[in-house]
C-alpha positions as CSV (number, residue, x, y, z in Angstrom):
1,M,-44.7,67.3,-12.7
2,S,-44.1,63.8,-13.9
3,K,-45.7,60.4,-12.2
4,R,-43.9,58.2,-10.7
5,R,-44.1,54.9,-12.8
6,T,-42.8,51.4,-11.6
7,H,-42.6,48.1,-13.5
8,P,-46.1,46.0,-13.1
9,D,-44.6,43.4,-11.5
10,Q,-42.0,45.4,-9.2
11,L,-43.0,45.9,-5.4
12,D,-44.0,48.8,-4.3
13,L,-42.0,49.0,-0.9
14,F,-44.5,52.4,-0.2
15,L,-47.8,50.1,-1.0
16,H,-46.4,47.2,0.5
17,S,-44.5,48.1,3.7
18,G,-47.8,48.6,6.5
19,A,-49.0,45.7,5.3
20,V,-45.6,43.6,5.9
21,M,-46.1,45.5,9.4
22,L,-49.4,44.3,10.3
23,T,-48.2,41.0,9.8
24,N,-45.3,41.3,11.8
25,D,-47.5,42.8,14.1
26,V,-50.3,39.4,13.9
27,L,-47.3,37.1,14.1
28,D,-46.2,38.7,17.2
29,A,-49.1,38.5,19.0
30,L,-50.0,34.7,17.7
31,R,-46.5,34.2,19.4
32,A,-47.2,35.7,22.7
33,R,-50.6,33.7,22.4
34,D,-52.4,36.5,22.8
35,L,-56.0,36.4,21.1
36,E,-57.3,39.5,21.2
37,R,-54.2,41.5,20.1
38,T,-54.3,38.6,17.0
39,M,-57.8,39.3,16.3
40,R,-57.2,43.5,16.6
41,S,-54.1,42.9,14.6
42,L,-55.6,40.9,11.8
43,E,-58.4,42.8,11.3
44,R,-56.1,45.8,10.7
45,L,-54.0,44.0,8.3
46,R,-57.4,42.7,6.6
47,A,-58.4,46.4,6.1
48,E,-55.0,47.2,5.0
49,E,-55.0,44.2,2.1
50,A,-57.9,42.4,2.1
51,D,-56.3,39.6,-0.8
52,G,-53.4,39.3,1.1
53,R,-51.7,35.9,0.4
54,A,-50.7,35.2,4.3
55,L,-54.8,36.5,5.4
56,G,-56.0,32.7,5.0
57,D,-53.4,31.1,7.4
58,L,-53.2,33.7,9.7
59,Q,-56.8,33.4,10.3
60,V,-56.4,29.8,10.8
61,L,-53.8,30.1,13.4
62,C,-56.0,32.9,15.4
63,D,-59.1,30.4,15.1
64,A,-56.9,27.6,16.9
65,L,-56.0,29.9,20.1
66,R,-59.5,31.1,19.9
67,D,-61.1,27.6,19.9
68,W,-58.4,26.1,22.2
69,P,-58.6,23.8,23.6
70,Y,-59.7,21.0,21.3
71,P,-62.6,18.5,22.3
72,A,-60.2,15.6,24.4
73,S,-62.7,13.3,26.3
74,D,-61.8,10.2,25.0
75,S,-58.9,8.4,22.5
76,A,-61.2,8.9,19.7
77,E,-62.3,12.7,20.0
78,T,-58.4,13.3,21.3
79,A,-57.4,12.0,18.1
80,R,-59.7,14.2,16.3
81,S,-58.2,17.0,17.9
82,V,-54.5,15.5,16.7
83,R,-55.7,15.6,12.8
84,K,-56.9,18.7,13.1
85,L,-53.3,20.3,14.4
86,E,-52.0,18.1,11.5
87,E,-53.8,18.7,8.7
88,T,-54.8,21.9,9.2
89,V,-53.3,24.5,11.8
90,Q,-49.4,22.7,11.4
91,P,-49.4,23.6,7.9
92,A,-50.7,26.7,8.2
93,A,-48.2,27.8,10.7
94,R,-45.5,26.1,8.6
95,R,-46.5,28.5,6.1
96,A,-47.0,31.7,8.2
97,M,-44.0,31.3,10.7
98,G,-41.3,29.5,8.4
99,S,-38.7,28.0,11.3
100,C,-40.8,29.2,14.2
101,S,-43.7,27.2,13.6
102,A,-42.8,24.5,15.6
103,D,-42.5,26.8,18.9
104,F,-45.7,27.9,18.2
105,M,-47.6,24.5,17.8
106,R,-45.6,23.1,20.8
107,P,-47.9,23.7,23.4
108,F,-50.6,22.7,21.3
109,W,-49.4,19.2,22.0
110,R,-48.6,20.0,25.3
111,D,-51.3,20.7,26.6
112,L,-53.0,17.8,24.7
113,A,-50.3,15.6,26.4
114,T,-51.6,16.6,29.6
115,S,-54.8,16.3,29.4
116,V,-54.7,13.1,28.2
117,R,-52.1,12.1,31.0
118,Q,-54.5,9.7,32.7
119,Y,-56.0,8.0,29.9
120,P,-55.4,4.2,29.5
121,Y,-53.7,3.3,26.4
122,D,-55.7,2.9,23.7
123,P,-54.1,1.0,21.0
124,A,-56.9,1.5,18.4
125,W,-55.7,5.5,18.9
126,P,-52.1,5.5,19.4
127,E,-51.7,9.1,18.5
128,A,-53.5,10.1,21.3
129,H,-51.6,8.6,23.8
130,C,-49.2,11.3,25.9
131,A,-46.4,9.4,24.9
132,A,-47.0,10.4,21.4
133,L,-48.3,13.8,22.1
134,L,-45.2,14.6,24.4
135,L,-42.8,13.7,21.7
136,R,-44.3,15.9,19.4
137,A,-44.2,19.2,21.7
138,G,-40.4,18.1,22.0
139,E,-40.9,16.6,26.1
140,D,-38.7,13.8,25.0
141,R,-37.4,12.3,28.1
142,A,-41.5,12.8,29.4
143,A,-42.0,10.8,26.2
144,E,-39.9,8.0,27.2
145,E,-41.3,7.7,30.6
146,A,-44.6,7.7,29.2
147,A,-44.0,5.3,27.2
148,A,-42.2,2.6,29.3
149,S,-44.5,2.7,31.6
150,L,-47.4,1.2,29.2
151,P,-48.0,-2.7,30.1
152,D,-45.4,-5.2,28.8
153,A,-43.6,-1.7,26.7
154,E,-40.7,-3.8,25.6
155,H,-42.5,-6.2,23.5
156,Q,-45.4,-3.3,21.9
157,P,-44.5,-1.8,18.8
158,N,-45.5,1.7,19.7
159,A,-44.2,2.1,23.1
160,L,-40.6,0.8,21.5
161,H,-40.9,3.0,18.4
162,W,-41.6,6.3,21.0
163,M,-39.1,5.3,23.1
164,A,-36.6,5.0,20.8
165,V,-37.3,8.2,18.9
166,A,-37.7,9.9,22.3
167,R,-33.8,8.1,23.5
168,Y,-32.3,9.3,20.2
169,R,-33.3,12.8,20.7
170,A,-32.0,12.9,24.5
171,Q,-29.6,10.9,23.9
172,G,-28.4,10.1,20.2
173,L,-27.9,7.3,18.4
174,E,-26.1,4.7,20.3
175,A,-28.5,5.0,23.6
176,S,-31.3,4.3,20.9
177,R,-30.0,1.2,18.6
178,P,-31.2,-1.0,21.6
179,L,-34.6,0.2,21.9
180,L,-34.3,0.3,17.4
181,F,-32.9,-3.3,17.2
182,R,-35.5,-4.6,19.6
183,L,-38.4,-2.8,17.9
184,A,-36.5,-4.7,14.6
185,M,-37.7,-8.0,16.0
186,V,-40.9,-7.4,18.0
187,A,-42.4,-5.1,15.1
188,P,-39.7,-5.1,12.2
189,E,-42.4,-3.6,9.7
190,R,-42.0,-0.8,12.0
191,L,-38.6,0.1,12.2
192,L,-38.6,1.9,8.9
193,A,-41.5,5.1,9.9
194,A,-39.4,5.0,13.8
195,M,-35.6,5.8,11.5
196,N,-37.8,7.8,9.4
197,D,-38.8,9.6,12.9
198,I,-35.3,10.5,13.6
199,G,-33.9,11.1,10.9
200,D,-30.4,10.2,11.6
201,A,-27.9,10.1,8.5
202,T,-25.7,7.4,9.4
203,L,-28.9,5.2,10.3
204,Q,-30.2,5.7,7.1
205,K,-27.0,5.0,5.3
206,D,-26.9,1.9,7.2
207,W,-30.5,0.6,6.1
208,E,-29.7,1.8,2.9
209,D,-26.4,-0.5,2.7
210,F,-28.2,-3.2,4.7
211,W,-30.5,-3.6,1.4
212,A,-27.6,-3.2,-1.0
213,E,-25.3,-6.4,1.1
214,C,-28.3,-8.4,2.0
215,A,-29.8,-8.4,-1.6
216,W,-31.3,-11.7,-1.0
217,F,-34.1,-10.5,0.8
218,D,-37.4,-9.2,-0.2
219,P,-37.9,-5.7,-0.6
220,Q,-41.1,-6.3,-0.7
221,D,-41.1,-8.3,2.8
222,Q,-41.2,-5.4,5.4
223,T,-40.5,-8.5,8.0
224,S,-36.8,-8.9,6.7
225,A,-35.8,-5.6,8.5
226,C,-35.5,-8.5,12.0
227,W,-32.3,-8.8,10.6
228,F,-30.9,-5.4,10.3
229,P,-29.9,-5.8,14.1
230,A,-27.8,-9.0,13.7
231,W,-26.3,-7.1,10.7
232,S,-25.4,-3.6,11.7
233,L,-23.3,-5.4,13.9
234,L,-21.2,-7.1,11.0
235,Q,-20.9,-3.2,9.7
236,H,-19.7,-1.8,13.4
237,P,-18.2,-4.6,15.3
238,G,-17.3,-2.0,17.7
239,M,-20.9,-1.7,18.8
240,R,-21.2,-3.6,22.0
241,L,-24.7,-4.4,22.9
242,T,-25.7,-7.6,24.6
243,G,-28.7,-9.8,23.4
244,D,-30.5,-9.3,26.8
245,Q,-30.4,-5.7,25.8
246,V,-32.4,-6.8,22.3
247,A,-33.1,-9.7,21.4
248,L,-36.0,-11.9,21.7
249,S,-35.5,-15.5,22.1
250,G,-37.6,-17.9,19.5
251,T,-36.8,-16.7,16.1
252,A,-34.0,-16.8,13.5
253,A,-33.2,-13.2,13.5
254,S,-32.8,-13.0,17.1
255,E,-30.5,-15.9,17.2
256,A,-28.5,-14.6,14.6
257,F,-28.0,-11.3,16.8
258,A,-27.0,-13.4,19.6
259,L,-24.8,-15.7,17.9
260,V,-23.1,-12.7,15.8
261,T,-22.7,-11.1,19.5
262,R,-20.7,-14.4,21.2
263,L,-18.6,-14.5,17.8
264,L,-17.1,-10.6,18.0
265,E,-16.7,-11.7,21.5
266,L,-14.5,-15.1,20.9
267,E,-12.8,-13.1,17.9
268,T,-11.0,-11.0,20.8
269,R,-10.0,-14.6,22.4
270,G,-8.0,-15.4,19.1
271,Y,-8.8,-19.0,17.0
272,S,-10.9,-21.7,19.4
273,R,-13.0,-24.8,19.2
274,A,-16.0,-22.4,20.2
275,L,-15.5,-19.8,17.3
276,V,-15.5,-22.3,14.8
277,S,-18.9,-24.1,16.3
278,A,-20.3,-20.5,16.5
279,R,-19.5,-20.1,12.9
280,S,-20.9,-23.1,12.0
281,R,-24.2,-22.7,13.9
282,L,-24.9,-19.1,12.1
283,R,-24.1,-20.6,8.6
284,D,-27.0,-23.6,9.6
285,L,-29.2,-20.8,10.7
286,E,-28.5,-18.1,7.4
287,P,-26.0,-19.0,4.9
288,N,-26.4,-15.2,3.5
289,L,-25.5,-14.0,6.5
290,F,-22.7,-16.0,7.4
291,E,-21.4,-15.5,3.7
292,C,-21.2,-11.3,4.7
293,F,-19.7,-12.1,8.2
294,M,-16.7,-14.2,6.3
295,A,-16.4,-11.7,3.7
296,R,-15.4,-9.4,6.4
297,R,-12.6,-11.5,7.8
298,R,-11.0,-13.4,4.6
299,S,-8.1,-11.1,5.0
300,S,-8.0,-12.1,8.6
301,A,-5.9,-15.0,10.7
302,F,-9.8,-16.0,11.6
């Protein structure tokens, strides 16, 4: 009887099917957060396939269940636990579980958020605040409430960042714009990070178009993002936001936002001295932005 031959690179399903089944057993146990079952299944898998590629990641996830909860007695210690989850456990979960990894990680973030809920905000460790952890856990409304509870939240960059992301996830882009625009006024250097966390394609296109049209701004100067709200009103004149929702007094960018808001409202009433005066004020404030405004209106009656 001749022996069955296989190509050296061909997967032998008879040899590997057992390891696949055992790997699935480990994953099922991890998803159930059943430590004892996870450990037993992992040992069986290791006996079946000692050099399996997934063993290292599965062991990391098993260890995370075994060692949980991580220390969180203060903000600094919580931040170290966050880094361990972020740098070690989460990558292993993504490799081993793929699209299911977020579900596996969510209880870790939720537990940490609960454990630090009563801690005061520590600006040295923002990642350890319960609002940031609730966002990671997918608890968006609770995250916004926690961020809004910070002292002077409407002027606090981290609070605005968290609230904008949470509002977007819970209610969509239009609902989150006032918070994003306020963040652009308060801490323009943080705007891009917030937009990346949101990950909205329309917002990303607006950001790219802003820099393409407003080429007079230095792209290396992150503070230039403070002009993004005023430009956005020009780009989307149907947007209805008031200065009270967004702008802060005392900066040229916030005044420009208020002026563009006023101009869009005045245009609905027809040509007037008030319209001419507002245009003149915008031209004096930021000539290039005024040119952007007028370029959109040269074919109109105004």
